[in-house]
N, C-alpha and C positions, 0 to 999 in steps of 0.2 A: 511434820514427819519424822520416825524414825531413821536414822542413819545406819542404813547394811552396813557391818563389818568384811573381813575375810573369814571370820568366825560363824557368820551367819547359819543357823542351821535352814530347813526346810519343814516343808509344812505337808502332809499328807491327804486331803479329804477322801478318805475312803468308804467306800456303799459298804453296808455288813450282810443287805441283803435282807428276806423277809424272815428269817429268823433259823431255819437249819441249818449248824455250820458247813454238813456238806456242798450247800449254794454259794459259799463263797469263793471270790476267783479265786486263783493260784497265786494273784499278785497281790491281793488283798491279807490272802493269809501267811503269805511271804512277811508280809509289814505288820501285821499284827504280832506274829513272834519274836520278832526281833526289834521291836519299839522299846523304847527307856519310858516314852511317856505315849500313853491313850487317852483323848481327849471324847469322852462317849455320851454318846445320849442314853433315856433311860429305855427307848424301844429296841436298845442292842442285848439280843440273847445272852444268860450268863455263861451259856457252854462256849459261846464264841470268845467272850472274853477272859474264860478258860485256858485261851491259847496263848495268852500273852506269857512272857518269861518272868517267873517270881518276883525278879528284880524290879520288874516294870512299877511305874506310877501309872495308876490307875485316875481318872477326875472325872467324877460325873457331873452331864450338865444338865440334868432330868429336865423337861418341861411336861405338865400337865397342864391342864386345862385352867387358868387364871391362878397359877402355881409354878414360878420357874426358879430352878435351881441357881440358874445363872442368867442375867437380861443376855440381850444377842450382842449388846454393845461389847458386854463385861469377856462376851466368849471370843468374840473377834480380839479385843486389848491382850487377852490372854495367850491365845495362837503366836499373835507377831509378837511378844513379851520372850513366851520360852523361845522361838526361833532366832528372835534377835541375839538370846544369851548364849544363841549355837545349839541348841535343842532340836534333834528330830521328831518333830509332833506329827502321831497318826490322830487325826482327827474322825474316831469312827461312829456314821450314821446309818440308822437300821433303813433301809431298802436301797435304793441311788442318792446320793448327794445333791442331785440336780433337778431330784422331782420333790416339790415340796420341802425340801431339805435344810434350804436356804445356804445350800453352799455355795451359791454364787455372790451372797453377803461376806461370806469369813473369804473366798479369793481375792474379792474386790481389796479385803482391807489389808490382804498379804500384799497383794500389790502394788497396793499405796506404799505401804511399810518398806519398799523393796526387798521381800521375802518371799524367795524361791516356792512355788506351788505347785505342786499334780491333785491332778484329780483321777481316781481309780471307781470307773464305775461300778453298780451294784445290782443285780435283782430288782427291782422295785417290788412292792408290797403286792403290788395289782397283778405285775406279773405273775410271780410268786405264786401270789393267793388263786388264780384264776387256771393256774398249771396245775397245782397241786387238788385244785376242786375238779379237773377236766373240765374247766369252763372253758371256750373258748372265746376270748373278747373280741375276733372279728370271725367271721368264715362266709362263702361265698355265697350262701344260701341266705342267713341270717343279718350279718351286719359287716359293713363296708367301713366301718366308721366308727371309733373310739375316740372318746376324750375324758382328761383326767381334770378333774375340779377339786377345790378346798372348802368341801361345809363347814369349816368353823374359820369365821373370819369376819371384821367388820364390815358394815355395808351389804353382806348377804340377800336383803332383801331388795337391795337397787341394782343387784349382779343380774345379767341379761343369758338367761340356760335357753332362750328359746330357740329350738332346732337343734339341741345337744344330745337328746332323747326321744325316742320313738321308733318308728317301723323302720329297721334298716342300721338300727344305729346302736353303739353300746355307751351310756356315762357310767363311769365310775369316779364315786365319791371319798375323796379322802378326810380325815377328822369330821366326818359327819355323823356321830353320835349322838352328841350333844343335841344337834339342829335336827333331827330329824324328822319332826313334825315341821319344823320352818321346810324344810327339802322338798318332805313330799305335798306340802299344801301350793311354795313354790311352782313345784312341775306340774300340777294338776292345774293350776290358775293357768301354765301356758300353754293348758291342751293335753296334756299326755293323760291316758285313759286311767283312771283309778286300778284298772286291772294289771296294767301292765305288770309282769314279773319281775322281782326286784330279791335278788340274794347278799346275804350280810356273809363278809367272811372274817372268820374272827380269827386271833393269834396264827395267821396263815405259815402252813407248813411246818409247824411246832406240832408235838403231839397229843398239845390239846385243842387242836384247830377242830371249829365248827363249820359248818355251812347251814345257813338260815336261809328259807326259803318263805315266798310270799309276795300279796300282790298290794302295787305302791302305797293303795289307802291305809293300810295296814303294817305299813313300816313303822310308825311311832310304839303302836302297840308292840310288835314282834321283838324292838331292841329293848323296850321294857319290859316285857312278859318272859324273856328269855335270859335278860340281865346281862345285856354284852357288855363287854370291858373292852378297852384299847388293850391293845394294836388290832382294825379292824376297817372293814374297807368295805363301801357298800355300790353292789353293780347293780345295774338297771339298765333291763331290755329282753328282747327275746332267747336272748344265748343262758339267760339265767334257769329259765324254766325246765324244772328235770324233762319232760318229756322229751324236749329238744336235746336236751344230755343223752339218753337211752336212745335217740334216735340215732345222735351220731357214733356211739358206740357200736352200736348194731350195723352201719354202716363201714365201720373202722373193720370191724371185725369178720366181715361178709368181706371187704377189701383184701384183706389178708390173707384171706383161704386160697 
């Protein structure tokens, strides 16, 4: 373990939200604008990085499927090394640092090295995307449970997802584009109806955002046909059906009158 000194800096694990700079928290925006070093993911929108001061160092540690700019252990080491050298580091992550962002691992590495670390939460991709699509992940008449899972990980077929999706429940899948076929098969084998409505939210909250809908059985074809690219989340459940959304909008308008 490294020994911290009086000159040790600090690491901020900052959530950059789903993409739109207006959805940054005030604390996140202030930290970005004053930072001397920003270590950022590939999913952080360029408009957010543009808020950094001109002399700031921007280090990309972008990760793509089967191709990482920097392994996680090396990212941890970078944050610790820079902080021990006296640098105040902003570790900028798409969405929220503690929802599939490996923020927990980076915080642990800092704690083990005696480096002060602070977490600044951000709006997650699921929350931001659903809000932008006016798609309630929970609703008193449609879903009282929402679950977040990762669709791109080792041992996907062995994971037990039974009961996570179905009537009255919403399932949100991160990093599921490459495994869309396996995900659909897995859920249908667990008993989910092939016609269960599904939505894919691509580039949530950004100008090029798309919301694509279809049945669960058609999810792989939808992703392939529409050439969906990351960042995207898959939402499975009754709340994604267009008629349901139109009904909720109509009720909201009626209540407002």
